[in-house]
C-alpha positions as protocol buffer text, in pm:
chain_id: "A"
residue {
  index: 1
  type: UNK
  ca { x: 3963 y: 3073 z: -617 }
}
residue {
  index: 2
  type: UNK
  ca { x: 4183 y: 2905 z: -881 }
}
residue {
  index: 3
  type: UNK
  ca { x: 4551 y: 3010 z: -873 }
}
residue {
  index: 4
  type: UNK
  ca { x: 4507 y: 3171 z: -1196 }
}
residue {
  index: 5
  type: UNK
  ca { x: 4212 y: 3373 z: -1063 }
}
residue {
  index: 6
  type: UNK
  ca { x: 4444 y: 3469 z: -783 }
}
residue {
  index: 7
  type: UNK
  ca { x: 4705 y: 3573 z: -1034 }
}
residue {
  index: 8
  type: UNK
  ca { x: 4460 y: 3812 z: -1212 }
}
residue {
  index: 9
  type: UNK
  ca { x: 4361 y: 3956 z: -880 }
}
residue {
  index: 10
  type: UNK
  ca { x: 4732 y: 4042 z: -795 }
}
residue {
  index: 11
  type: UNK
  ca { x: 4805 y: 4184 z: -1142 }
}
residue {
  index: 12
  type: UNK
  ca { x: 4474 y: 4401 z: -1144 }
}
residue {
  index: 13
  type: UNK
  ca { x: 4564 y: 4526 z: -796 }
}
residue {
  index: 14
  type: UNK
  ca { x: 4929 y: 4616 z: -915 }
}
residue {
  index: 15
  type: UNK
  ca { x: 4763 y: 4824 z: -1169 }
}
residue {
  index: 16
  type: UNK
  ca { x: 4527 y: 5009 z: -954 }
}
residue {
  index: 17
  type: UNK
  ca { x: 4841 y: 5091 z: -716 }
}
residue {
  index: 18
  type: UNK
  ca { x: 5029 y: 5246 z: -1055 }
}
residue {
  index: 19
  type: UNK
  ca { x: 4706 y: 5452 z: -1123 }
}
residue {
  index: 20
  type: UNK
  ca { x: 4729 y: 5591 z: -804 }
}
residue {
  index: 21
  type: UNK
  ca { x: 5085 y: 5697 z: -815 }
}
residue {
  index: 22
  type: UNK
  ca { x: 5172 y: 6007 z: -579 }
}
residue {
  index: 23
  type: UNK
  ca { x: 5316 y: 6334 z: -711 }
}
residue {
  index: 24
  type: UNK
  ca { x: 5689 y: 6386 z: -769 }
}
residue {
  index: 25
  type: UNK
  ca { x: 5665 y: 6597 z: -428 }
}
residue {
  index: 26
  type: UNK
  ca { x: 5514 y: 6310 z: -234 }
}
residue {
  index: 27
  type: UNK
  ca { x: 5778 y: 6038 z: -385 }
}
residue {
  index: 28
  type: UNK
  ca { x: 6063 y: 6264 z: -276 }
}
residue {
  index: 29
  type: UNK
  ca { x: 5904 y: 6230 z: 59 }
}
residue {
  index: 30
  type: UNK
  ca { x: 5883 y: 5850 z: 61 }
}
residue {
  index: 31
  type: UNK
  ca { x: 6140 y: 5636 z: 256 }
}
residue {
  index: 32
  type: UNK
  ca { x: 6379 y: 5400 z: 33 }
}
residue {
  index: 33
  type: UNK
  ca { x: 6202 y: 5106 z: -115 }
}
residue {
  index: 34
  type: UNK
  ca { x: 6230 y: 4777 z: 30 }
}
residue {
  index: 35
  type: UNK
  ca { x: 6460 y: 4550 z: -109 }
}
residue {
  index: 36
  type: UNK
  ca { x: 6314 y: 4202 z: -43 }
}
residue {
  index: 37
  type: UNK
  ca { x: 6124 y: 3995 z: -302 }
}
residue {
  index: 38
  type: UNK
  ca { x: 5903 y: 3684 z: -318 }
}
residue {
  index: 39
  type: UNK
  ca { x: 6167 y: 3482 z: -514 }
}
residue {
  index: 40
  type: UNK
  ca { x: 6462 y: 3688 z: -613 }
}
residue {
  index: 41
  type: UNK
  ca { x: 6746 y: 3746 z: -341 }
}
residue {
  index: 42
  type: UNK
  ca { x: 6865 y: 4077 z: -271 }
}
residue {
  index: 43
  type: UNK
  ca { x: 7195 y: 4219 z: -176 }
}
residue {
  index: 44
  type: UNK
  ca { x: 7106 y: 4407 z: 143 }
}
residue {
  index: 45
  type: UNK
  ca { x: 7249 y: 4229 z: 448 }
}
residue {
  index: 46
  type: UNK
  ca { x: 7100 y: 4241 z: 798 }
}
residue {
  index: 47
  type: UNK
  ca { x: 7260 y: 4491 z: 1004 }
}
residue {
  index: 48
  type: UNK
  ca { x: 7540 y: 4368 z: 1247 }
}
residue {
  index: 49
  type: UNK
  ca { x: 7404 y: 4224 z: 1564 }
}
residue {
  index: 50
  type: UNK
  ca { x: 7052 y: 4242 z: 1462 }
}
residue {
  index: 51
  type: UNK
  ca { x: 6817 y: 3929 z: 1434 }
}
residue {
  index: 52
  type: UNK
  ca { x: 6556 y: 3872 z: 1184 }
}
residue {
  index: 53
  type: UNK
  ca { x: 6289 y: 3621 z: 1185 }
}
residue {
  index: 54
  type: UNK
  ca { x: 6080 y: 3513 z: 870 }
}
residue {
  index: 55
  type: UNK
  ca { x: 5803 y: 3281 z: 856 }
}
residue {
  index: 56
  type: UNK
  ca { x: 5616 y: 3160 z: 558 }
}
residue {
  index: 57
  type: UNK
  ca { x: 5377 y: 2937 z: 347 }
}
residue {
  index: 58
  type: UNK
  ca { x: 5407 y: 2834 z: -5 }
}
residue {
  index: 59
  type: UNK
  ca { x: 5122 y: 2629 z: -139 }
}
residue {
  index: 60
  type: UNK
  ca { x: 5221 y: 2445 z: -507 }
}
residue {
  index: 61
  type: UNK
  ca { x: 4994 y: 2273 z: -770 }
}
residue {
  index: 62
  type: UNK
  ca { x: 5190 y: 2049 z: -1013 }
}
residue {
  index: 63
  type: UNK
  ca { x: 4933 y: 2047 z: -1297 }
}
residue {
  index: 64
  type: UNK
  ca { x: 5025 y: 1732 z: -1513 }
}
residue {
  index: 65
  type: UNK
  ca { x: 4694 y: 1760 z: -1672 }
}
residue {
  index: 66
  type: UNK
  ca { x: 4750 y: 2066 z: -1823 }
}
residue {
  index: 67
  type: UNK
  ca { x: 5089 y: 2018 z: -1936 }
}
residue {
  index: 68
  type: UNK
  ca { x: 4970 y: 1665 z: -2097 }
}
residue {
  index: 69
  type: UNK
  ca { x: 5144 y: 1433 z: -1885 }
}
residue {
  index: 70
  type: UNK
  ca { x: 5012 y: 1068 z: -1812 }
}
residue {
  index: 71
  type: UNK
  ca { x: 4844 y: 1015 z: -1505 }
}
residue {
  index: 72
  type: UNK
  ca { x: 4692 y: 1384 z: -1517 }
}
residue {
  index: 73
  type: UNK
  ca { x: 4592 y: 1439 z: -1201 }
}
residue {
  index: 74
  type: UNK
  ca { x: 4729 y: 1758 z: -1033 }
}
residue {
  index: 75
  type: UNK
  ca { x: 5019 y: 1714 z: -755 }
}
residue {
  index: 76
  type: UNK
  ca { x: 5038 y: 1976 z: -454 }
}
residue {
  index: 77
  type: UNK
  ca { x: 5246 y: 2052 z: -175 }
}
residue {
  index: 78
  type: UNK
  ca { x: 5193 y: 2264 z: 133 }
}
residue {
  index: 79
  type: UNK
  ca { x: 5506 y: 2371 z: 265 }
}
residue {
  index: 80
  type: UNK
  ca { x: 5559 y: 2589 z: 591 }
}
residue {
  index: 81
  type: UNK
  ca { x: 5920 y: 2761 z: 681 }
}
residue {
  index: 82
  type: UNK
  ca { x: 6065 y: 2939 z: 943 }
}
residue {
  index: 83
  type: UNK
  ca { x: 6408 y: 3140 z: 877 }
}
residue {
  index: 84
  type: UNK
  ca { x: 6638 y: 3307 z: 1097 }
}
residue {
  index: 85
  type: UNK
  ca { x: 6911 y: 3571 z: 981 }
}
residue {
  index: 86
  type: UNK
  ca { x: 7200 y: 3714 z: 1189 }
}
residue {
  index: 87
  type: UNK
  ca { x: 7402 y: 3991 z: 1115 }
}
residue {
  index: 88
  type: UNK
  ca { x: 7728 y: 3875 z: 1201 }
}
residue {
  index: 89
  type: UNK
  ca { x: 7984 y: 4120 z: 1078 }
}
residue {
  index: 90
  type: UNK
  ca { x: 7916 y: 4445 z: 877 }
}
residue {
  index: 91
  type: UNK
  ca { x: 7815 y: 4376 z: 518 }
}
residue {
  index: 92
  type: UNK
  ca { x: 7801 y: 3999 z: 625 }
}
residue {
  index: 93
  type: UNK
  ca { x: 7480 y: 3797 z: 747 }
}
residue {
  index: 94
  type: UNK
  ca { x: 7429 y: 3406 z: 820 }
}
residue {
  index: 95
  type: UNK
  ca { x: 7049 y: 3260 z: 787 }
}
residue {
  index: 96
  type: UNK
  ca { x: 6944 y: 2929 z: 877 }
}
residue {
  index: 97
  type: UNK
  ca { x: 6596 y: 2767 z: 758 }
}
residue {
  index: 98
  type: UNK
  ca { x: 6373 y: 2454 z: 853 }
}
residue {
  index: 99
  type: UNK
  ca { x: 6061 y: 2382 z: 738 }
}
residue {
  index: 100
  type: UNK
  ca { x: 5741 y: 2131 z: 715 }
}
residue {
  index: 101
  type: UNK
  ca { x: 5536 y: 1985 z: 450 }
}
residue {
  index: 102
  type: UNK
  ca { x: 5257 y: 1807 z: 338 }
}
residue {
  index: 103
  type: UNK
  ca { x: 5225 y: 1690 z: -1 }
}
residue {
  index: 104
  type: UNK
  ca { x: 4994 y: 1491 z: -246 }
}
residue {
  index: 105
  type: UNK
  ca { x: 5103 y: 1300 z: -580 }
}
residue {
  index: 106
  type: UNK
  ca { x: 4926 y: 1070 z: -699 }
}
residue {
  index: 107
  type: UNK
  ca { x: 5151 y: 955 z: -989 }
}
residue {
  index: 108
  type: UNK
  ca { x: 5397 y: 829 z: -695 }
}
residue {
  index: 109
  type: UNK
  ca { x: 5153 y: 548 z: -661 }
}
residue {
  index: 110
  type: UNK
  ca { x: 5238 y: 381 z: -935 }
}
residue {
  index: 111
  type: UNK
  ca { x: 5031 y: 224 z: -1234 }
}
residue {
  index: 112
  type: UNK
  ca { x: 4809 y: 38 z: -1021 }
}
residue {
  index: 113
  type: UNK
  ca { x: 4782 y: 273 z: -744 }
}
residue {
  index: 114
  type: UNK
  ca { x: 4900 y: 61 z: -455 }
}
residue {
  index: 115
  type: UNK
  ca { x: 5207 y: 287 z: -341 }
}
residue {
  index: 116
  type: UNK
  ca { x: 5221 y: 592 z: -126 }
}
residue {
  index: 117
  type: UNK
  ca { x: 5078 y: 908 z: -256 }
}
residue {
  index: 118
  type: UNK
  ca { x: 5109 y: 1146 z: 26 }
}
residue {
  index: 119
  type: UNK
  ca { x: 5362 y: 1269 z: 316 }
}
residue {
  index: 120
  type: UNK
  ca { x: 5357 y: 1492 z: 581 }
}
residue {
  index: 121
  type: UNK
  ca { x: 5686 y: 1578 z: 789 }
}
residue {
  index: 122
  type: UNK
  ca { x: 5989 y: 1785 z: 828 }
}
residue {
  index: 123
  type: UNK
  ca { x: 6162 y: 1928 z: 518 }
}
residue {
  index: 124
  type: UNK
  ca { x: 6527 y: 1994 z: 419 }
}
residue {
  index: 125
  type: UNK
  ca { x: 6741 y: 2217 z: 621 }
}
residue {
  index: 126
  type: UNK
  ca { x: 6926 y: 2525 z: 441 }
}
residue {
  index: 127
  type: UNK
  ca { x: 7234 y: 2691 z: 584 }
}
residue {
  index: 128
  type: UNK
  ca { x: 7330 y: 3045 z: 431 }
}
residue {
  index: 129
  type: UNK
  ca { x: 7565 y: 3341 z: 409 }
}
residue {
  index: 130
  type: UNK
  ca { x: 7584 y: 3664 z: 230 }
}
residue {
  index: 131
  type: UNK
  ca { x: 7857 y: 3885 z: 189 }
}
residue {
  index: 132
  type: UNK
  ca { x: 7809 y: 4237 z: 30 }
}
residue {
  index: 133
  type: UNK
  ca { x: 8129 y: 4344 z: -136 }
}
residue {
  index: 134
  type: UNK
  ca { x: 8013 y: 4646 z: -295 }
}
residue {
  index: 135
  type: UNK
  ca { x: 7824 y: 4932 z: -156 }
}
residue {
  index: 136
  type: UNK
  ca { x: 7778 y: 5249 z: -334 }
}
residue {
  index: 137
  type: UNK
  ca { x: 7535 y: 5466 z: -152 }
}
residue {
  index: 138
  type: UNK
  ca { x: 7548 y: 5754 z: -362 }
}
residue {
  index: 139
  type: UNK
  ca { x: 7461 y: 5552 z: -678 }
}
residue {
  index: 140
  type: UNK
  ca { x: 7209 y: 5350 z: -485 }
}
residue {
  index: 141
  type: UNK
  ca { x: 7373 y: 5014 z: -596 }
}
residue {
  index: 142
  type: UNK
  ca { x: 7486 y: 4715 z: -359 }
}
residue {
  index: 143
  type: UNK
  ca { x: 7606 y: 4374 z: -532 }
}
residue {
  index: 144
  type: UNK
  ca { x: 7680 y: 4061 z: -299 }
}
residue {
  index: 145
  type: UNK
  ca { x: 7755 y: 3703 z: -329 }
}
residue {
  index: 146
  type: UNK
  ca { x: 7554 y: 3422 z: -153 }
}
residue {
  index: 147
  type: UNK
  ca { x: 7607 y: 3091 z: -73 }
}
residue {
  index: 148
  type: UNK
  ca { x: 7397 y: 2814 z: 51 }
}
residue {
  index: 149
  type: UNK
  ca { x: 7388 y: 2445 z: 168 }
}
residue {
  index: 150
  type: UNK
  ca { x: 7096 y: 2211 z: 166 }
}
residue {
  index: 151
  type: UNK
  ca { x: 7125 y: 1945 z: 450 }
}
residue {
  index: 152
  type: UNK
  ca { x: 6874 y: 1633 z: 370 }
}
residue {
  index: 153
  type: UNK
  ca { x: 6719 y: 1628 z: 715 }
}
residue {
  index: 154
  type: UNK
  ca { x: 6344 y: 1595 z: 548 }
}
residue {
  index: 155
  type: UNK
  ca { x: 6105 y: 1293 z: 598 }
}
residue {
  index: 156
  type: UNK
  ca { x: 6244 y: 978 z: 332 }
}
residue {
  index: 157
  type: UNK
  ca { x: 6014 y: 803 z: 141 }
}
residue {
  index: 158
  type: UNK
  ca { x: 5878 y: 466 z: 299 }
}
residue {
  index: 159
  type: UNK
  ca { x: 5624 y: 234 z: 229 }
}
residue {
  index: 160
  type: UNK
  ca { x: 5344 y: 425 z: 373 }
}
residue {
  index: 161
  type: UNK
  ca { x: 5473 y: 791 z: 256 }
}
residue {
  index: 162
  type: UNK
  ca { x: 5611 y: 959 z: -7 }
}
residue {
  index: 163
  type: UNK
  ca { x: 5975 y: 1156 z: 31 }
}
residue {
  index: 164
  type: UNK
  ca { x: 6007 y: 1516 z: 140 }
}
residue {
  index: 165
  type: UNK
  ca { x: 6376 y: 1530 z: 68 }
}
residue {
  index: 166
  type: UNK
  ca { x: 6597 y: 1581 z: -215 }
}
residue {
  index: 167
  type: UNK
  ca { x: 6807 y: 1288 z: -70 }
}
residue {
  index: 168
  type: UNK
  ca { x: 7139 y: 1452 z: -135 }
}
residue {
  index: 169
  type: UNK
  ca { x: 7371 y: 1745 z: 9 }
}
residue {
  index: 170
  type: UNK
  ca { x: 7392 y: 2040 z: -222 }
}
residue {
  index: 171
  type: UNK
  ca { x: 7580 y: 2384 z: -255 }
}
residue {
  index: 172
  type: UNK
  ca { x: 7468 y: 2709 z: -421 }
}
residue {
  index: 173
  type: UNK
  ca { x: 7647 y: 3015 z: -483 }
}
residue {
  index: 174
  type: UNK
  ca { x: 7485 y: 3339 z: -641 }
}
residue {
  index: 175
  type: UNK
  ca { x: 7570 y: 3652 z: -753 }
}
residue {
  index: 176
  type: UNK
  ca { x: 7303 y: 3908 z: -651 }
}
residue {
  index: 177
  type: UNK
  ca { x: 7273 y: 4304 z: -734 }
}
residue {
  index: 178
  type: UNK
  ca { x: 7040 y: 4548 z: -621 }
}
residue {
  index: 179
  type: UNK
  ca { x: 6998 y: 4930 z: -729 }
}
residue {
  index: 180
  type: UNK
  ca { x: 6738 y: 5192 z: -652 }
}
residue {
  index: 181
  type: UNK
  ca { x: 6600 y: 5433 z: -910 }
}
residue {
  index: 182
  type: UNK
  ca { x: 6397 y: 5680 z: -670 }
}
residue {
  index: 183
  type: UNK
  ca { x: 6081 y: 5438 z: -572 }
}
residue {
  index: 184
  type: UNK
  ca { x: 6182 y: 5206 z: -799 }
}
residue {
  index: 185
  type: UNK
  ca { x: 6403 y: 4910 z: -700 }
}
residue {
  index: 186
  type: UNK
  ca { x: 6531 y: 4655 z: -909 }
}
residue {
  index: 187
  type: UNK
  ca { x: 6707 y: 4313 z: -822 }
}
residue {
  index: 188
  type: UNK
  ca { x: 6901 y: 4079 z: -1042 }
}
residue {
  index: 189
  type: UNK
  ca { x: 7009 y: 3712 z: -920 }
}
residue {
  index: 190
  type: UNK
  ca { x: 7246 y: 3463 z: -1123 }
}
residue {
  index: 191
  type: UNK
  ca { x: 7312 y: 3114 z: -891 }
}
residue {
  index: 192
  type: UNK
  ca { x: 7490 y: 2804 z: -981 }
}
residue {
  index: 193
  type: UNK
  ca { x: 7418 y: 2495 z: -736 }
}
residue {
  index: 194
  type: UNK
  ca { x: 7576 y: 2117 z: -753 }
}
residue {
  index: 195
  type: UNK
  ca { x: 7529 y: 1801 z: -567 }
}
residue {
  index: 196
  type: UNK
  ca { x: 7849 y: 1713 z: -371 }
}
residue {
  index: 197
  type: UNK
  ca { x: 7712 y: 1418 z: -149 }
}
residue {
  index: 198
  type: UNK
  ca { x: 7440 y: 1141 z: -134 }
}
residue {
  index: 199
  type: UNK
  ca { x: 7183 y: 1020 z: -396 }
}
residue {
  index: 200
  type: UNK
  ca { x: 7113 y: 1309 z: -656 }
}
residue {
  index: 201
  type: UNK
  ca { x: 6890 y: 1092 z: -889 }
}
residue {
  index: 202
  type: UNK
  ca { x: 7140 y: 1174 z: -1172 }
}
residue {
  index: 203
  type: UNK
  ca { x: 7147 y: 1540 z: -1120 }
}
residue {
  index: 204
  type: UNK
  ca { x: 7442 y: 1716 z: -1197 }
}
residue {
  index: 205
  type: UNK
  ca { x: 7399 y: 2068 z: -1181 }
}
residue {
  index: 206
  type: UNK
  ca { x: 7138 y: 2372 z: -1167 }
}
residue {
  index: 207
  type: UNK
  ca { x: 7123 y: 2720 z: -1257 }
}
residue {
  index: 208
  type: UNK
  ca { x: 6899 y: 3002 z: -1217 }
}
residue {
  index: 209
  type: UNK
  ca { x: 6830 y: 3361 z: -1314 }
}
residue {
  index: 210
  type: UNK
  ca { x: 6597 y: 3578 z: -1126 }
}
residue {
  index: 211
  type: UNK
  ca { x: 6511 y: 3962 z: -1223 }
}
residue {
  index: 212
  type: UNK
  ca { x: 6252 y: 4181 z: -991 }
}
residue {
  index: 213
  type: UNK
  ca { x: 6125 y: 4479 z: -1023 }
}
residue {
  index: 214
  type: UNK
  ca { x: 5899 y: 4670 z: -727 }
}
residue {
  index: 215
  type: UNK
  ca { x: 5759 y: 5041 z: -720 }
}
residue {
  index: 216
  type: UNK
  ca { x: 5725 y: 5213 z: -373 }
}
residue {
  index: 217
  type: UNK
  ca { x: 5367 y: 5353 z: -402 }
}
residue {
  index: 218
  type: UNK
  ca { x: 5346 y: 5409 z: -45 }
}
residue {
  index: 219
  type: UNK
  ca { x: 5555 y: 5320 z: 256 }
}
residue {
  index: 220
  type: UNK
  ca { x: 5352 y: 5039 z: 304 }
}
residue {
  index: 221
  type: UNK
  ca { x: 5271 y: 4922 z: -28 }
}
residue {
  index: 222
  type: UNK
  ca { x: 5540 y: 4828 z: -315 }
}
residue {
  index: 223
  type: UNK
  ca { x: 5377 y: 4612 z: -600 }
}
residue {
  index: 224
  type: UNK
  ca { x: 5650 y: 4388 z: -756 }
}
residue {
  index: 225
  type: UNK
  ca { x: 5680 y: 4167 z: -1049 }
}
residue {
  index: 226
  type: UNK
  ca { x: 5971 y: 3897 z: -1109 }
}
residue {
  index: 227
  type: UNK
  ca { x: 6091 y: 3652 z: -1388 }
}
residue {
  index: 228
  type: UNK
  ca { x: 6220 y: 3344 z: -1274 }
}
residue {
  index: 229
  type: UNK
  ca { x: 6443 y: 3070 z: -1466 }
}
residue {
  index: 230
  type: UNK
  ca { x: 6559 y: 2778 z: -1340 }
}
residue {
  index: 231
  type: UNK
  ca { x: 6765 y: 2468 z: -1527 }
}
residue {
  index: 232
  type: UNK
  ca { x: 6839 y: 2138 z: -1374 }
}
residue {
  index: 233
  type: UNK
  ca { x: 7147 y: 1937 z: -1600 }
}
residue {
  index: 234
  type: UNK
  ca { x: 7072 y: 1587 z: -1552 }
}
residue {
  index: 235
  type: UNK
  ca { x: 7207 y: 1234 z: -1677 }
}
residue {
  index: 236
  type: UNK
  ca { x: 6832 y: 1205 z: -1824 }
}
residue {
  index: 237
  type: UNK
  ca { x: 6793 y: 1549 z: -2009 }
}
residue {
  index: 238
  type: UNK
  ca { x: 6830 y: 1902 z: -1887 }
}
residue {
  index: 239
  type: UNK
  ca { x: 6481 y: 2056 z: -1732 }
}
residue {
  index: 240
  type: UNK
  ca { x: 6412 y: 2390 z: -1799 }
}
residue {
  index: 241
  type: UNK
  ca { x: 6129 y: 2612 z: -1628 }
}
residue {
  index: 242
  type: UNK
  ca { x: 6045 y: 2985 z: -1691 }
}
residue {
  index: 243
  type: UNK
  ca { x: 5804 y: 3159 z: -1440 }
}
residue {
  index: 244
  type: UNK
  ca { x: 5645 y: 3510 z: -1366 }
}
residue {
  index: 245
  type: UNK
  ca { x: 5579 y: 3590 z: -991 }
}
residue {
  index: 246
  type: UNK
  ca { x: 5354 y: 3906 z: -919 }
}
residue {
  index: 247
  type: UNK
  ca { x: 5262 y: 4030 z: -582 }
}
residue {
  index: 248
  type: UNK
  ca { x: 5291 y: 4290 z: -303 }
}
residue {
  index: 249
  type: UNK
  ca { x: 5566 y: 4372 z: -27 }
}
residue {
  index: 250
  type: UNK
  ca { x: 5381 y: 4581 z: 254 }
}
residue {
  index: 251
  type: UNK
  ca { x: 5665 y: 4729 z: 469 }
}
residue {
  index: 252
  type: UNK
  ca { x: 5511 y: 4831 z: 823 }
}
residue {
  index: 253
  type: UNK
  ca { x: 5678 y: 4942 z: 1177 }
}
residue {
  index: 254
  type: UNK
  ca { x: 6006 y: 4926 z: 1248 }
}
residue {
  index: 255
  type: UNK
  ca { x: 6169 y: 4618 z: 1021 }
}
residue {
  index: 256
  type: UNK
  ca { x: 5864 y: 4428 z: 970 }
}
residue {
  index: 257
  type: UNK
  ca { x: 5709 y: 4320 z: 612 }
}
residue {
  index: 258
  type: UNK
  ca { x: 5450 y: 4113 z: 438 }
}
residue {
  index: 259
  type: UNK
  ca { x: 5508 y: 3959 z: 133 }
}
residue {
  index: 260
  type: UNK
  ca { x: 5182 y: 3800 z: -43 }
}
residue {
  index: 261
  type: UNK
  ca { x: 5258 y: 3678 z: -422 }
}
residue {
  index: 262
  type: UNK
  ca { x: 5121 y: 3443 z: -700 }
}
residue {
  index: 263
  type: UNK
  ca { x: 5420 y: 3230 z: -908 }
}
residue {
  index: 264
  type: UNK
  ca { x: 5269 y: 3109 z: -1238 }
}
residue {
  index: 265
  type: UNK
  ca { x: 5499 y: 2858 z: -1467 }
}
residue {
  index: 266
  type: UNK
  ca { x: 5517 y: 2993 z: -1818 }
}
residue {
  index: 267
  type: UNK
  ca { x: 5714 y: 2727 z: -2015 }
}
residue {
  index: 268
  type: UNK
  ca { x: 5870 y: 2429 z: -1906 }
}
residue {
  index: 269
  type: UNK
  ca { x: 6076 y: 2181 z: -2120 }
}
residue {
  index: 270
  type: UNK
  ca { x: 6117 y: 1829 z: -1941 }
}
residue {
  index: 271
  type: UNK
  ca { x: 5941 y: 1954 z: -1686 }
}
residue {
  index: 272
  type: UNK
  ca { x: 5611 y: 2043 z: -1548 }
}
residue {
  index: 273
  type: UNK
  ca { x: 5494 y: 2406 z: -1524 }
}
residue {
  index: 274
  type: UNK
  ca { x: 5360 y: 2493 z: -1130 }
}
residue {
  index: 275
  type: UNK
  ca { x: 5142 y: 2722 z: -953 }
}
residue {
  index: 276
  type: UNK
  ca { x: 5271 y: 2847 z: -635 }
}
residue {
  index: 277
  type: UNK
  ca { x: 5142 y: 3074 z: -371 }
}
residue {
  index: 278
  type: UNK
  ca { x: 5358 y: 3283 z: -185 }
}
residue {
  index: 279
  type: UNK
  ca { x: 5266 y: 3442 z: 173 }
}
residue {
  index: 280
  type: UNK
  ca { x: 5576 y: 3562 z: 419 }
}
residue {
  index: 281
  type: UNK
  ca { x: 5614 y: 3795 z: 729 }
}
residue {
  index: 282
  type: UNK
  ca { x: 5949 y: 3914 z: 832 }
}
residue {
  index: 283
  type: UNK
  ca { x: 6030 y: 4116 z: 1178 }
}
residue {
  index: 284
  type: UNK
  ca { x: 6362 y: 4237 z: 1338 }
}
residue {
  index: 285
  type: UNK
  ca { x: 6417 y: 4139 z: 1670 }
}
């Protein structure tokens, strides 16, 4: 199954679930919608004293041939992550994540193909915090700020392997909001980031804008759609990427959920569109 076929199947799944929408009385009996989405941050922190563990798998295909780039052959990465989030205070949680990846990038071998094109090893670590400074239960509205630091501990490039690290320290700050309208839940995120130590290879700053909406059709099923935009400001020119994400969020049990989604690059400038799969499992301890 190709990535684009997977995206079409997910969209068909969402359309089929929408056709089976419950009656107004049944919707009123549903629990509140799940706020977590595939690629867009939400404003709901972990409860004080609670711990959440999330593991995920994210394969990515960077199709240079489709973009008309030199070299033509697609690059791919298979990334695995594990994250722990702790509710430190009311409205404040802390998060740490780390990962492992294997990558293949034929273009990194150089014109004669003599250089390394593969790698496998640890990836960079992420340290984050989220503070919900506005919570209006009556209006089903939450607003928070989220901050994150990337620690470049990933495997570095060598004579035999390509790198799995960004090679520099960076910081990111985001303003996120989550709003519920009955079974409909929506989140929006605006973020700015910048390197502050190490070799950023000409990168000056980054910006992101994400928006997501989900419809809680049943306690165990929430189809969701997202638009994801990223900007990288660098010395060699700005890179723009616009992508769409379609998937499902499946809550079950107490504090558990599965997220499955496909993200497809729609447009890019000075960058290569990519297709990615997202599969994650979260549980509360």
